[in-house]
mmCIF file as gemmi writes it, N, C-alpha and C atoms, coordinates in Angstrom:
data_model
loop_
_atom_site.group_PDB
_atom_site.id
_atom_site.type_symbol
_atom_site.label_atom_id
_atom_site.label_alt_id
_atom_site.label_comp_id
_atom_site.label_asym_id
_atom_site.label_entity_id
_atom_site.label_seq_id
_atom_site.pdbx_PDB_ins_code
_atom_site.Cartn_x
_atom_site.Cartn_y
_atom_site.Cartn_z
_atom_site.occupancy
_atom_site.B_iso_or_equiv
_atom_site.pdbx_formal_charge
_atom_site.auth_seq_id
_atom_site.auth_asym_id
_atom_site.pdbx_PDB_model_num
ATOM 1 N N . MET Axp A 1 ? -16.158 28.637 -18.607 1 0 ? 1 A 1
ATOM 2 C CA . MET Axp A 1 ? -15.635 29.299 -20.159 1 0 ? 1 A 1
ATOM 3 C C . MET Axp A 1 ? -15.28 29.889 -20.967 1 0 ? 1 A 1
ATOM 4 N N . LYS Axp A 2 ? -13.875 30.4 -21.218 1 0 ? 2 A 1
ATOM 5 C CA . LYS Axp A 2 ? -13.831 31.634 -21.443 1 0 ? 2 A 1
ATOM 6 C C . LYS Axp A 2 ? -14.625 32.565 -22.775 1 0 ? 2 A 1
ATOM 7 N N . GLN Axp A 3 ? -14.385 33.271 -23.134 1 0 ? 3 A 1
ATOM 8 C CA . GLN Axp A 3 ? -15.23 33.495 -23.384 1 0 ? 3 A 1
ATOM 9 C C . GLN Axp A 3 ? -14.408 34.974 -24.48 1 0 ? 3 A 1
ATOM 10 N N . TYR Axp A 4 ? -14.872 34.206 -25.636 1 0 ? 4 A 1
ATOM 11 C CA . TYR Axp A 4 ? -13.652 34.555 -26.991 1 0 ? 4 A 1
ATOM 12 C C . TYR Axp A 4 ? -14.37 36.092 -27.735 1 0 ? 4 A 1
ATOM 13 N N . ARG Axp A 5 ? -14.042 37.102 -28.449 1 0 ? 5 A 1
ATOM 14 C CA . ARG Axp A 5 ? -14.717 37.865 -29.316 1 0 ? 5 A 1
ATOM 15 C C . ARG Axp A 5 ? -13.903 37.957 -30.789 1 0 ? 5 A 1
ATOM 16 N N . LEU Axp A 6 ? -14.27 37.639 -31.983 1 0 ? 6 A 1
ATOM 17 C CA . LEU Axp A 6 ? -14.489 37.6 -32.929 1 0 ? 6 A 1
ATOM 18 C C . LEU Axp A 6 ? -14.053 38.933 -33.439 1 0 ? 6 A 1
ATOM 19 N N . GLU Axp A 7 ? -12.891 38.848 -34.129 1 0 ? 7 A 1
ATOM 20 C CA . GLU Axp A 7 ? -11.958 39.805 -35.566 1 0 ? 7 A 1
ATOM 21 C C . GLU Axp A 7 ? -11.719 39.953 -36.447 1 0 ? 7 A 1
ATOM 22 N N . ALA Axp A 8 ? -11.836 40.837 -37.694 1 0 ? 8 A 1
ATOM 23 C CA . ALA Axp A 8 ? -11.946 39.868 -38.531 1 0 ? 8 A 1
ATOM 24 C C . ALA Axp A 8 ? -10.22 41.129 -39.891 1 0 ? 8 A 1
ATOM 25 N N . THR Axp A 9 ? -9.516 40.003 -40.048 1 0 ? 9 A 1
ATOM 26 C CA . THR Axp A 9 ? -8.255 41.42 -40.683 1 0 ? 9 A 1
ATOM 27 C C . THR Axp A 9 ? -9.07 41.94 -41.831 1 0 ? 9 A 1
ATOM 28 N N . PRO Axp A 10 ? -9.168 43.795 -42.807 1 0 ? 10 A 1
ATOM 29 C CA . PRO Axp A 10 ? -9.139 43.508 -43.918 1 0 ? 10 A 1
ATOM 30 C C . PRO Axp A 10 ? -10.048 42.98 -44.636 1 0 ? 10 A 1
ATOM 31 N N . ALA Axp A 11 ? -8.853 41.588 -45.077 1 0 ? 11 A 1
ATOM 32 C CA . ALA Axp A 11 ? -8.659 40.844 -46.234 1 0 ? 11 A 1
ATOM 33 C C . ALA Axp A 11 ? -10.335 40.118 -46.129 1 0 ? 11 A 1
ATOM 34 N N . VAL Axp A 12 ? -10.285 39.85 -44.428 1 0 ? 12 A 1
ATOM 35 C CA . VAL Axp A 12 ? -12.073 39.016 -45.017 1 0 ? 12 A 1
ATOM 36 C C . VAL Axp A 12 ? -12.944 39.548 -45.305 1 0 ? 12 A 1
ATOM 37 N N . GLU Axp A 13 ? -13.333 40.488 -45.436 1 0 ? 13 A 1
ATOM 38 C CA . GLU Axp A 13 ? -14.876 40.777 -46.158 1 0 ? 13 A 1
ATOM 39 C C . GLU Axp A 13 ? -14.3 41.288 -47.597 1 0 ? 13 A 1
ATOM 40 N N . LEU Axp A 14 ? -13.517 41.428 -47.977 1 0 ? 14 A 1
ATOM 41 C CA . LEU Axp A 14 ? -12.937 40.777 -49.493 1 0 ? 14 A 1
ATOM 42 C C . LEU Axp A 14 ? -13.116 39.291 -49.96 1 0 ? 14 A 1
ATOM 43 N N . ASP Axp A 15 ? -12.43 38.774 -49.274 1 0 ? 15 A 1
ATOM 44 C CA . ASP Axp A 15 ? -12.864 37.775 -48.904 1 0 ? 15 A 1
ATOM 45 C C . ASP Axp A 15 ? -14.217 37.104 -48.852 1 0 ? 15 A 1
ATOM 46 N N . ILE Axp A 16 ? -14.793 37.943 -48.094 1 0 ? 16 A 1
ATOM 47 C CA . ILE Axp A 16 ? -16.766 37.145 -47.596 1 0 ? 16 A 1
ATOM 48 C C . ILE Axp A 16 ? -17.466 37.75 -49.323 1 0 ? 16 A 1
ATOM 49 N N . GLU Axp A 17 ? -16.954 39.162 -49.581 1 0 ? 17 A 1
ATOM 50 C CA . GLU Axp A 17 ? -18.173 40.409 -50.656 1 0 ? 17 A 1
ATOM 51 C C . GLU Axp A 17 ? -17.392 39.17 -51.874 1 0 ? 17 A 1
ATOM 52 N N . ALA Axp A 18 ? -16.488 38.6 -52.271 1 0 ? 18 A 1
ATOM 53 C CA . ALA Axp A 18 ? -16.124 37.728 -53.257 1 0 ? 18 A 1
ATOM 54 C C . ALA Axp A 18 ? -17.366 36.252 -53.523 1 0 ? 18 A 1
ATOM 55 N N . ALA Axp A 19 ? -17.476 36.077 -52.527 1 0 ? 19 A 1
ATOM 56 C CA . ALA Axp A 19 ? -18.108 34.194 -52.742 1 0 ? 19 A 1
ATOM 57 C C . ALA Axp A 19 ? -19.42 35.266 -52.131 1 0 ? 19 A 1
ATOM 58 N N . PHE Axp A 20 ? -20.052 35.846 -51.812 1 0 ? 20 A 1
ATOM 59 C CA . PHE Axp A 20 ? -21.475 36.569 -51.978 1 0 ? 20 A 1
ATOM 60 C C . PHE Axp A 20 ? -21.68 36.509 -52.979 1 0 ? 20 A 1
ATOM 61 N N . GLU Axp A 21 ? -21.414 37.589 -53.751 1 0 ? 21 A 1
ATOM 62 C CA . GLU Axp A 21 ? -21.532 38.304 -54.993 1 0 ? 21 A 1
ATOM 63 C C . GLU Axp A 21 ? -21.844 36.821 -56.016 1 0 ? 21 A 1
ATOM 64 N N . TRP Axp A 22 ? -20.967 36.142 -56.104 1 0 ? 22 A 1
ATOM 65 C CA . TRP Axp A 22 ? -20.543 34.787 -56.757 1 0 ? 22 A 1
ATOM 66 C C . TRP Axp A 22 ? -21.954 33.765 -56.378 1 0 ? 22 A 1
ATOM 67 N N . TYR Axp A 23 ? -21.914 33.386 -55.831 1 0 ? 23 A 1
ATOM 68 C CA . TYR Axp A 23 ? -23.243 32.57 -54.696 1 0 ? 23 A 1
ATOM 69 C C . TYR Axp A 23 ? -24.549 33.316 -55.432 1 0 ? 23 A 1
ATOM 70 N N . GLU Axp A 24 ? -24.572 34.674 -55.361 1 0 ? 24 A 1
ATOM 71 C CA . GLU Axp A 24 ? -25.918 35.359 -55.718 1 0 ? 24 A 1
ATOM 72 C C . GLU Axp A 24 ? -25.9 35.622 -57.869 1 0 ? 24 A 1
ATOM 73 N N . ARG Axp A 25 ? -24.754 35.323 -58.129 1 0 ? 25 A 1
ATOM 74 C CA . ARG Axp A 25 ? -24.875 35.183 -59.54 1 0 ? 25 A 1
ATOM 75 C C . ARG Axp A 25 ? -24.93 33.266 -60.283 1 0 ? 25 A 1
ATOM 76 N N . GLU Axp A 26 ? -24.161 32.643 -59.352 1 0 ? 26 A 1
ATOM 77 C CA . GLU Axp A 26 ? -25.05 31.545 -59.397 1 0 ? 26 A 1
ATOM 78 C C . GLU Axp A 26 ? -26.808 30.903 -59.41 1 0 ? 26 A 1
ATOM 79 N N . GLU Axp A 27 ? -27.611 31.758 -58.125 1 0 ? 27 A 1
ATOM 80 C CA . GLU Axp A 27 ? -28.87 31.434 -58.335 1 0 ? 27 A 1
ATOM 81 C C . GLU Axp A 27 ? -29.463 33.15 -56.79 1 0 ? 27 A 1
ATOM 82 N N . SER Axp A 28 ? -29.736 33.898 -57.418 1 0 ? 28 A 1
ATOM 83 C CA . SER Axp A 28 ? -30.571 34.534 -56.121 1 0 ? 28 A 1
ATOM 84 C C . SER Axp A 28 ? -30.557 33.357 -55.186 1 0 ? 28 A 1
ATOM 85 N N . GLY Axp A 29 ? -30.608 34.551 -53.689 1 0 ? 29 A 1
ATOM 86 C CA . GLY Axp A 29 ? -30.591 34.318 -52.412 1 0 ? 29 A 1
ATOM 87 C C . GLY Axp A 29 ? -29.443 33.093 -52.56 1 0 ? 29 A 1
ATOM 88 N N . LEU Axp A 30 ? -28.312 32.82 -52.649 1 0 ? 30 A 1
ATOM 89 C CA . LEU Axp A 30 ? -28.094 30.844 -52.132 1 0 ? 30 A 1
ATOM 90 C C . LEU Axp A 30 ? -27.048 32.449 -51.708 1 0 ? 30 A 1
ATOM 91 N N . GLY Axp A 31 ? -26.231 33.785 -52.146 1 0 ? 31 A 1
ATOM 92 C CA . GLY Axp A 31 ? -25.275 34.37 -51.3 1 0 ? 31 A 1
ATOM 93 C C . GLY Axp A 31 ? -25.793 34.532 -49.38 1 0 ? 31 A 1
ATOM 94 N N . PHE Axp A 32 ? -27.029 35.438 -49.607 1 0 ? 32 A 1
ATOM 95 C CA . PHE Axp A 32 ? -27.094 35.337 -47.643 1 0 ? 32 A 1
ATOM 96 C C . PHE Axp A 32 ? -27.671 32.967 -47.546 1 0 ? 32 A 1
ATOM 97 N N . GLU Axp A 33 ? -27.343 32.545 -47.664 1 0 ? 33 A 1
ATOM 98 C CA . GLU Axp A 33 ? -27.268 31.48 -47.36 1 0 ? 33 A 1
ATOM 99 C C . GLU Axp A 33 ? -25.674 31.136 -47.076 1 0 ? 33 A 1
ATOM 100 N N . PHE Axp A 34 ? -24.724 31.181 -48.221 1 0 ? 34 A 1
ATOM 101 C CA . PHE Axp A 34 ? -23.347 31.285 -47.462 1 0 ? 34 A 1
ATOM 102 C C . PHE Axp A 34 ? -23.518 31.966 -46.446 1 0 ? 34 A 1
ATOM 103 N N . LEU Axp A 35 ? -23.76 33.491 -46.183 1 0 ? 35 A 1
ATOM 104 C CA . LEU Axp A 35 ? -23.856 34.318 -44.945 1 0 ? 35 A 1
ATOM 105 C C . LEU Axp A 35 ? -24.056 33.855 -43.766 1 0 ? 35 A 1
ATOM 106 N N . GLU Axp A 36 ? -25.219 32.829 -44.241 1 0 ? 36 A 1
ATOM 107 C CA . GLU Axp A 36 ? -25.886 31.658 -42.59 1 0 ? 36 A 1
ATOM 108 C C . GLU Axp A 36 ? -24.883 30.189 -42.141 1 0 ? 36 A 1
ATOM 109 N N . GLU Axp A 37 ? -24.802 29.971 -43.308 1 0 ? 37 A 1
ATOM 110 C CA . GLU Axp A 37 ? -23.186 28.927 -43.482 1 0 ? 37 A 1
ATOM 111 C C . GLU Axp A 37 ? -22.259 30.101 -42.38 1 0 ? 37 A 1
ATOM 112 N N . LEU Axp A 38 ? -21.46 31.07 -43.199 1 0 ? 38 A 1
ATOM 113 C CA . LEU Axp A 38 ? -20.623 31.03 -42.425 1 0 ? 38 A 1
ATOM 114 C C . LEU Axp A 38 ? -20.891 31.576 -40.746 1 0 ? 38 A 1
ATOM 115 N N . ARG Axp A 39 ? -21.806 32.221 -40.915 1 0 ? 39 A 1
ATOM 116 C CA . ARG Axp A 39 ? -22.378 32.923 -38.914 1 0 ? 39 A 1
ATOM 117 C C . ARG Axp A 39 ? -21.803 31.856 -37.902 1 0 ? 39 A 1
ATOM 118 N N . ALA Axp A 40 ? -22.903 30.73 -39.21 1 0 ? 40 A 1
ATOM 119 C CA . ALA Axp A 40 ? -22.917 28.906 -38.413 1 0 ? 40 A 1
ATOM 120 C C . ALA Axp A 40 ? -21.37 28.444 -37.799 1 0 ? 40 A 1
ATOM 121 N N . ALA Axp A 41 ? -20.359 28.812 -38.718 1 0 ? 41 A 1
ATOM 122 C CA . ALA Axp A 41 ? -19.166 28.407 -38.723 1 0 ? 41 A 1
ATOM 123 C C . ALA Axp A 41 ? -18.719 29.601 -37.722 1 0 ? 41 A 1
ATOM 124 N N . TYR Axp A 42 ? -18.378 30.598 -37.473 1 0 ? 42 A 1
ATOM 125 C CA . TYR Axp A 42 ? -17.98 30.833 -36.999 1 0 ? 42 A 1
ATOM 126 C C . TYR Axp A 42 ? -18.66 31.239 -35.784 1 0 ? 42 A 1
ATOM 127 N N . LEU Axp A 43 ? -19.947 30.648 -34.732 1 0 ? 43 A 1
ATOM 128 C CA . LEU Axp A 43 ? -20.684 30.366 -33.637 1 0 ? 43 A 1
ATOM 129 C C . LEU Axp A 43 ? -19.352 29.336 -33.158 1 0 ? 43 A 1
ATOM 130 N N . ARG Axp A 44 ? -19.195 28.049 -34.742 1 0 ? 44 A 1
ATOM 131 C CA . ARG Axp A 44 ? -18.331 26.546 -33.334 1 0 ? 44 A 1
ATOM 132 C C . ARG Axp A 44 ? -17.094 26.9 -33.569 1 0 ? 44 A 1
ATOM 133 N N . ILE Axp A 45 ? -16.884 28.383 -34.022 1 0 ? 45 A 1
ATOM 134 C CA . ILE Axp A 45 ? -15.282 28.295 -33.165 1 0 ? 45 A 1
ATOM 135 C C . ILE Axp A 45 ? -15.534 29.52 -32.838 1 0 ? 45 A 1
ATOM 136 N N . LEU Axp A 46 ? -16.369 29.974 -31.955 1 0 ? 46 A 1
ATOM 137 C CA . LEU Axp A 46 ? -16.48 30.851 -30.712 1 0 ? 46 A 1
ATOM 138 C C . LEU Axp A 46 ? -15.92 29.774 -29.822 1 0 ? 46 A 1
ATOM 139 N N . ASP Axp A 47 ? -17.797 29.115 -29.885 1 0 ? 47 A 1
ATOM 140 C CA . ASP Axp A 47 ? -17.739 27.916 -28.83 1 0 ? 47 A 1
ATOM 141 C C . ASP Axp A 47 ? -16.11 26.469 -28.419 1 0 ? 47 A 1
ATOM 142 N N . TYR Axp A 48 ? -15.456 26.588 -29.612 1 0 ? 48 A 1
ATOM 143 C CA . TYR Axp A 48 ? -14.075 26.06 -28.474 1 0 ? 48 A 1
ATOM 144 C C . TYR Axp A 48 ? -13.175 25.663 -30.292 1 0 ? 48 A 1
ATOM 145 N N . PRO Axp A 49 ? -12.141 27.399 -29.425 1 0 ? 49 A 1
ATOM 146 C CA . PRO Axp A 49 ? -11.855 27.691 -30.528 1 0 ? 49 A 1
ATOM 147 C C . PRO Axp A 49 ? -10.257 26.592 -30.691 1 0 ? 49 A 1
ATOM 148 N N . LEU Axp A 50 ? -10.154 26.688 -29.779 1 0 ? 50 A 1
ATOM 149 C CA . LEU Axp A 50 ? -9.274 25.426 -29.72 1 0 ? 50 A 1
ATOM 150 C C . LEU Axp A 50 ? -8.683 24.155 -30.214 1 0 ? 50 A 1
ATOM 151 N N . GLY Axp A 51 ? -9.979 23.852 -30.534 1 0 ? 51 A 1
ATOM 152 C CA . GLY Axp A 51 ? -10.617 21.908 -31.298 1 0 ? 51 A 1
ATOM 153 C C . GLY Axp A 51 ? -10.39 21.789 -32.318 1 0 ? 51 A 1
ATOM 154 N N . TYR Axp A 52 ? -10.622 23.048 -32.626 1 0 ? 52 A 1
ATOM 155 C CA . TYR Axp A 52 ? -9.442 22.634 -34.716 1 0 ? 52 A 1
ATOM 156 C C . TYR Axp A 52 ? -8.045 23.441 -34.452 1 0 ? 52 A 1
ATOM 157 N N . GLN Axp A 53 ? -7.165 21.653 -35.488 1 0 ? 53 A 1
ATOM 158 C CA . GLN Axp A 53 ? -6.035 21.766 -35.713 1 0 ? 53 A 1
ATOM 159 C C . GLN Axp A 53 ? -5.326 22.512 -36.245 1 0 ? 53 A 1
ATOM 160 N N . ASP Axp A 54 ? -4.382 22.49 -35.209 1 0 ? 54 A 1
ATOM 161 C CA . ASP Axp A 54 ? -3.159 23.335 -35.337 1 0 ? 54 A 1
ATOM 162 C C . ASP Axp A 54 ? -2.675 23.426 -36.825 1 0 ? 54 A 1
ATOM 163 N N . LEU Axp A 55 ? -2.658 24.283 -37.907 1 0 ? 55 A 1
ATOM 164 C CA . LEU Axp A 55 ? -2.228 23.641 -39.185 1 0 ? 55 A 1
ATOM 165 C C . LEU Axp A 55 ? -0.571 24.09 -40.141 1 0 ? 55 A 1
ATOM 166 N N . SER Axp A 56 ? -0.505 25.445 -39.404 1 0 ? 56 A 1
ATOM 167 C CA . SER Axp A 56 ? 0.76 25.723 -38.973 1 0 ? 56 A 1
ATOM 168 C C . SER Axp A 56 ? 0.969 27.171 -38.101 1 0 ? 56 A 1
ATOM 169 N N . LEU Axp A 57 ? 2.09 27.623 -37.665 1 0 ? 57 A 1
ATOM 170 C CA . LEU Axp A 57 ? 2.531 28.344 -36.707 1 0 ? 57 A 1
ATOM 171 C C . LEU Axp A 57 ? 1.312 28.806 -35.564 1 0 ? 57 A 1
ATOM 172 N N . GLY Axp A 58 ? 0.651 28.338 -35.957 1 0 ? 58 A 1
ATOM 173 C CA . GLY Axp A 58 ? -1.094 29.121 -34.773 1 0 ? 58 A 1
ATOM 174 C C . GLY Axp A 58 ? -2.746 29.122 -34.879 1 0 ? 58 A 1
ATOM 175 N N . ILE Axp A 59 ? -2.119 28.786 -36.395 1 0 ? 59 A 1
ATOM 176 C CA . ILE Axp A 59 ? -3.445 28.646 -37.798 1 0 ? 59 A 1
ATOM 177 C C . ILE Axp A 59 ? -4.513 27.605 -37.836 1 0 ? 59 A 1
ATOM 178 N N . ARG Axp A 60 ? -5.424 28.412 -37.272 1 0 ? 60 A 1
ATOM 179 C CA . ARG Axp A 60 ? -5.734 27.022 -37.686 1 0 ? 60 A 1
ATOM 180 C C . ARG Axp A 60 ? -7.287 26.9 -38.428 1 0 ? 60 A 1
ATOM 181 N N . ARG Axp A 61 ? -7.659 25.821 -38.832 1 0 ? 61 A 1
ATOM 182 C CA . ARG Axp A 61 ? -8.736 25.521 -40.511 1 0 ? 61 A 1
ATOM 183 C C . ARG Axp A 61 ? -10.485 24.919 -39.602 1 0 ? 61 A 1
ATOM 184 N N . ALA Axp A 62 ? -11.959 26.585 -39.514 1 0 ? 62 A 1
ATOM 185 C CA . ALA Axp A 62 ? -12.354 25.305 -39.999 1 0 ? 62 A 1
ATOM 186 C C . ALA Axp A 62 ? -13.704 25.233 -41.368 1 0 ? 62 A 1
ATOM 187 N N . LEU Axp A 63 ? -13.923 24.868 -41.137 1 0 ? 63 A 1
ATOM 188 C CA . LEU Axp A 63 ? -14.269 24.143 -42.531 1 0 ? 63 A 1
ATOM 189 C C . LEU Axp A 63 ? -16.515 24.468 -42.88 1 0 ? 63 A 1
ATOM 190 N N . THR Axp A 64 ? -16.122 25.064 -43.398 1 0 ? 64 A 1
ATOM 191 C CA . THR Axp A 64 ? -17.663 25.351 -43.708 1 0 ? 64 A 1
ATOM 192 C C . THR Axp A 64 ? -18.12 23.335 -43.579 1 0 ? 64 A 1
ATOM 193 N N . ARG Axp A 65 ? -20.293 23.345 -43.765 1 0 ? 65 A 1
ATOM 194 C CA . ARG Axp A 65 ? -20.327 22.077 -43.799 1 0 ? 65 A 1
ATOM 195 C C . ARG Axp A 65 ? -21.181 22.78 -45.088 1 0 ? 65 A 1
ATOM 196 N N . ARG Axp A 66 ? -22.073 23.357 -45.185 1 0 ? 66 A 1
ATOM 197 C CA . ARG Axp A 66 ? -22.39 23.083 -46.925 1 0 ? 66 A 1
ATOM 198 C C . ARG Axp A 66 ? -21.301 23.62 -47.899 1 0 ? 66 A 1
ATOM 199 N N . PHE Axp A 67 ? -20.909 24.845 -47.841 1 0 ? 67 A 1
ATOM 200 C CA . PHE Axp A 67 ? -20.184 25.084 -48.974 1 0 ? 67 A 1
ATOM 201 C C . PHE Axp A 67 ? -18.277 24.934 -49.164 1 0 ? 67 A 1
ATOM 202 N N . PRO Axp A 68 ? -17.772 24.611 -49.701 1 0 ? 68 A 1
ATOM 203 C CA . PRO Axp A 68 ? -16.189 24.253 -49.937 1 0 ? 68 A 1
ATOM 204 C C . PRO Axp A 68 ? -15.587 25.819 -49.976 1 0 ? 68 A 1
ATOM 205 N N . TYR Axp A 69 ? -15.637 26.624 -47.958 1 0 ? 69 A 1
ATOM 206 C CA . TYR Axp A 69 ? -15.076 27.543 -47.512 1 0 ? 69 A 1
ATOM 207 C C . TYR Axp A 69 ? -14.615 26.816 -46.115 1 0 ? 69 A 1
ATOM 208 N N . GLY Axp A 70 ? -13.085 27.876 -46.06 1 0 ? 70 A 1
ATOM 209 C CA . GLY Axp A 70 ? -12.324 26.919 -45.11 1 0 ? 70 A 1
ATOM 210 C C . GLY Axp A 70 ? -12.196 29.159 -43.922 1 0 ? 70 A 1
ATOM 211 N N . VAL Axp A 71 ? -12.219 28.545 -43.003 1 0 ? 71 A 1
ATOM 212 C CA . VAL Axp A 71 ? -12.291 29.813 -42.567 1 0 ? 71 A 1
ATOM 213 C C . VAL Axp A 71 ? -10.777 30.082 -41.604 1 0 ? 71 A 1
ATOM 214 N N . TYR Axp A 72 ? -9.62 30.405 -41.857 1 0 ? 72 A 1
ATOM 215 C CA . TYR Axp A 72 ? -8.911 30.445 -41.278 1 0 ? 72 A 1
ATOM 216 C C . TYR Axp A 72 ? -8.849 31.201 -40.137 1 0 ? 72 A 1
ATOM 217 N N . PHE Axp A 73 ? -8.053 30.571 -38.772 1 0 ? 73 A 1
ATOM 218 C CA . PHE Axp A 73 ? -7.43 32.116 -37.637 1 0 ? 73 A 1
ATOM 219 C C . PHE Axp A 73 ? -6.839 31.413 -36.496 1 0 ? 73 A 1
ATOM 220 N N . SER Axp A 74 ? -6.561 32.808 -36.204 1 0 ? 74 A 1
ATOM 221 C CA . SER Axp A 74 ? -5.658 32.701 -34.987 1 0 ? 74 A 1
ATOM 222 C C . SER Axp A 74 ? -6.281 32.882 -33.957 1 0 ? 74 A 1
ATOM 223 N N . VAL Axp A 75 ? -5.808 32.481 -32.95 1 0 ? 75 A 1
ATOM 224 C CA . VAL Axp A 75 ? -6.736 32.485 -31.363 1 0 ? 75 A 1
ATOM 225 C C . VAL Axp A 75 ? -5.575 33.026 -30.416 1 0 ? 75 A 1
ATOM 226 N N . GLU Axp A 76 ? -5.754 35.059 -29.7 1 0 ? 76 A 1
ATOM 227 C CA . GLU Axp A 76 ? -4.791 35.437 -28.907 1 0 ? 76 A 1
ATOM 228 C C . GLU Axp A 76 ? -5.532 35.455 -28.283 1 0 ? 76 A 1
ATOM 229 N N . ALA Axp A 77 ? -4.759 35.103 -26.656 1 0 ? 77 A 1
ATOM 230 C CA . ALA Axp A 77 ? -5.55 35.404 -24.946 1 0 ? 77 A 1
ATOM 231 C C . ALA Axp A 77 ? -6.878 35.551 -26.171 1 0 ? 77 A 1
ATOM 232 N N . ASP Axp A 78 ? -7.784 36.148 -25.563 1 0 ? 78 A 1
ATOM 233 C CA . ASP Axp A 78 ? -8.856 36.171 -25.487 1 0 ? 78 A 1
ATOM 234 C C . ASP Axp A 78 ? -9.983 36.878 -26.736 1 0 ? 78 A 1
ATOM 235 N N . VAL Axp A 79 ? -9.057 37.002 -28.168 1 0 ? 79 A 1
ATOM 236 C CA . VAL Axp A 79 ? -9.416 37.109 -29.502 1 0 ? 79 A 1
ATOM 237 C C . VAL Axp A 79 ? -8.781 36.373 -30.997 1 0 ? 79 A 1
ATOM 238 N N . ILE Axp A 80 ? -9.739 36.264 -31.237 1 0 ? 80 A 1
ATOM 239 C CA . ILE Axp A 80 ? -10.152 35.282 -32.755 1 0 ? 80 A 1
ATOM 240 C C . ILE Axp A 80 ? -10.029 35.845 -33.551 1 0 ? 80 A 1
ATOM 241 N N . VAL Axp A 81 ? -9.125 35.9 -33.716 1 0 ? 81 A 1
ATOM 242 C CA . VAL Axp A 81 ? -8.173 36.985 -35.325 1 0 ? 81 A 1
ATOM 243 C C . VAL Axp A 81 ? -8.279 35.838 -36.76 1 0 ? 81 A 1
ATOM 244 N N . VAL Axp A 82 ? -9.261 36.14 -37.316 1 0 ? 82 A 1
ATOM 245 C CA . VAL Axp A 82 ? -10.274 35.517 -38.893 1 0 ? 82 A 1
ATOM 246 C C . VAL Axp A 82 ? -9.315 36.276 -39.661 1 0 ? 82 A 1
ATOM 247 N N . LEU Axp A 83 ? -8.518 35.575 -40.418 1 0 ? 83 A 1
ATOM 248 C CA . LEU Axp A 83 ? -7.07 36.029 -41.825 1 0 ? 83 A 1
ATOM 249 C C . LEU Axp A 83 ? -7.879 35.444 -42.836 1 0 ? 83 A 1
ATOM 250 N N . GLY Axp A 84 ? -9.077 35.062 -43.392 1 0 ? 84 A 1
ATOM 251 C CA . GLY Axp A 84 ? -9.333 34.309 -44.689 1 0 ? 84 A 1
ATOM 252 C C . GLY Axp A 84 ? -10.43 33.541 -44.196 1 0 ? 84 A 1
ATOM 253 N N . VAL Axp A 85 ? -11.377 33.912 -45.389 1 0 ? 85 A 1
ATOM 254 C CA . VAL Axp A 85 ? -12.603 32.813 -45.442 1 0 ? 85 A 1
ATOM 255 C C . VAL Axp A 85 ? -11.779 32.967 -47.242 1 0 ? 85 A 1
ATOM 256 N N . LEU Axp A 86 ? -12.05 31.194 -47.166 1 0 ? 86 A 1
ATOM 257 C CA . LEU Axp A 86 ? -10.726 30.511 -48.399 1 0 ? 86 A 1
ATOM 258 C C . LEU Axp A 86 ? -11.434 29.504 -48.807 1 0 ? 86 A 1
ATOM 259 N N . HIS Axp A 87 ? -12.323 29.364 -50.366 1 0 ? 87 A 1
ATOM 260 C CA . HIS Axp A 87 ? -12.967 28.481 -51.163 1 0 ? 87 A 1
ATOM 261 C C . HIS Axp A 87 ? -11.956 26.811 -50.788 1 0 ? 87 A 1
ATOM 262 N N . THR Axp A 88 ? -11.532 26.14 -50.52 1 0 ? 88 A 1
ATOM 263 C CA . THR Axp A 88 ? -11.191 24.593 -50.677 1 0 ? 88 A 1
ATOM 264 C C . THR Axp A 88 ? -10.213 24.781 -50.945 1 0 ? 88 A 1
ATOM 265 N N . ALA Axp A 89 ? -10.229 25.008 -52.407 1 0 ? 89 A 1
ATOM 266 C CA . ALA Axp A 89 ? -9.323 24.389 -53.843 1 0 ? 89 A 1
ATOM 267 C C . ALA Axp A 89 ? -8.641 25.604 -53.91 1 0 ? 89 A 1
ATOM 268 N N . ARG Axp A 90 ? -8.016 26.644 -53.078 1 0 ? 90 A 1
ATOM 269 C CA . ARG Axp A 90 ? -7.173 27.623 -53.537 1 0 ? 90 A 1
ATOM 270 C C . ARG Axp A 90 ? -6.185 27.333 -53.323 1 0 ? 90 A 1
ATOM 271 N N . ASP Axp A 91 ? -5.61 27.678 -53.354 1 0 ? 91 A 1
ATOM 272 C CA . ASP Axp A 91 ? -3.488 27.709 -52.976 1 0 ? 91 A 1
ATOM 273 C C . ASP Axp A 91 ? -3.203 27.965 -51.54 1 0 ? 91 A 1
ATOM 274 N N . PRO Axp A 92 ? -3.012 26.584 -51.003 1 0 ? 92 A 1
ATOM 275 C CA . PRO Axp A 92 ? -2.636 27.176 -48.988 1 0 ? 92 A 1
ATOM 276 C C . PRO Axp A 92 ? -1.875 28.222 -49.403 1 0 ? 92 A 1
ATOM 277 N N . GLU Axp A 93 ? -0.942 28.514 -50.106 1 0 ? 93 A 1
ATOM 278 C CA . GLU Axp A 93 ? -0.291 29.786 -49.74 1 0 ? 93 A 1
ATOM 279 C C . GLU Axp A 93 ? -0.699 30.927 -49.531 1 0 ? 93 A 1
ATOM 280 N N . GLU Axp A 94 ? -1.88 30.924 -49.801 1 0 ? 94 A 1
ATOM 281 C CA . GLU Axp A 94 ? -3.491 32.41 -50.252 1 0 ? 94 A 1
ATOM 282 C C . GLU Axp A 94 ? -3.596 32.553 -48.545 1 0 ? 94 A 1
ATOM 283 N N . TRP Axp A 95 ? -3.28 32.044 -47.94 1 0 ? 95 A 1
ATOM 284 C CA . TRP Axp A 95 ? -3.69 32.026 -46.043 1 0 ? 95 A 1
ATOM 285 C C . TRP Axp A 95 ? -2.175 32.352 -45.693 1 0 ? 95 A 1
ATOM 286 N N . GLN Axp A 96 ? -1.093 31.474 -45.738 1 0 ? 96 A 1
ATOM 287 C CA . GLN Axp A 96 ? -0.01 31.441 -45.354 1 0 ? 96 A 1
ATOM 288 C C . GLN Axp A 96 ? 0.461 32.631 -46.092 1 0 ? 96 A 1
ATOM 289 N N . ARG Axp A 97 ? -0.225 33.551 -46.79 1 0 ? 97 A 1
ATOM 290 C CA . ARG Axp A 97 ? 0.309 34.868 -47.15 1 0 ? 97 A 1
ATOM 291 C C . ARG Axp A 97 ? 0.999 36.178 -45.921 1 0 ? 97 A 1
ATOM 292 N N . ARG Axp A 98 ? -0.788 35.869 -45.92 1 0 ? 98 A 1
ATOM 293 C CA . ARG Axp A 98 ? -1.409 36.648 -44.964 1 0 ? 98 A 1
ATOM 294 C C . ARG Axp A 98 ? -0.917 36.114 -42.616 1 0 ? 98 A 1
ATOM 295 N N . VAL Axp A 99 ? -0.42 35.332 -42.976 1 0 ? 99 A 1
ATOM 296 C CA . VAL Axp A 99 ? -0.095 34.512 -41.092 1 0 ? 99 A 1
ATOM 297 C C . VAL Axp A 99 ? 1.258 36.886 -41.506 1 0 ? 99 A 1
C-alpha cells in the first residue's frame, strides 16, 4: 500500500482557524470537536486519497461527517496537498481560485 504524506497550503491554516474560532464562539469546546473531525477526515484521505471524486483539474473533495466542511486536495505522487478546508455553502469558485 502506498504511503502518502499530507501538506497544506498557507490558506488552509486560515480556513481552519476561522472555523475553529466560529465554533468556539457558538459553544465552548465545539471548535476542538471540529478539529477532531477534521483530523478524522485527514486520516480517511491518507488511507485512500484516490477514492474521492475528481471535481476538476485533479482536485478532490472529502466531506467531514459532522460539520458541513469539505477538504479540497490534490494528489501529487506521494504528497497530498490540501488546498482548502471550506464550508460547503461557500462559493465553489473559492477553491477553484486556489488551484
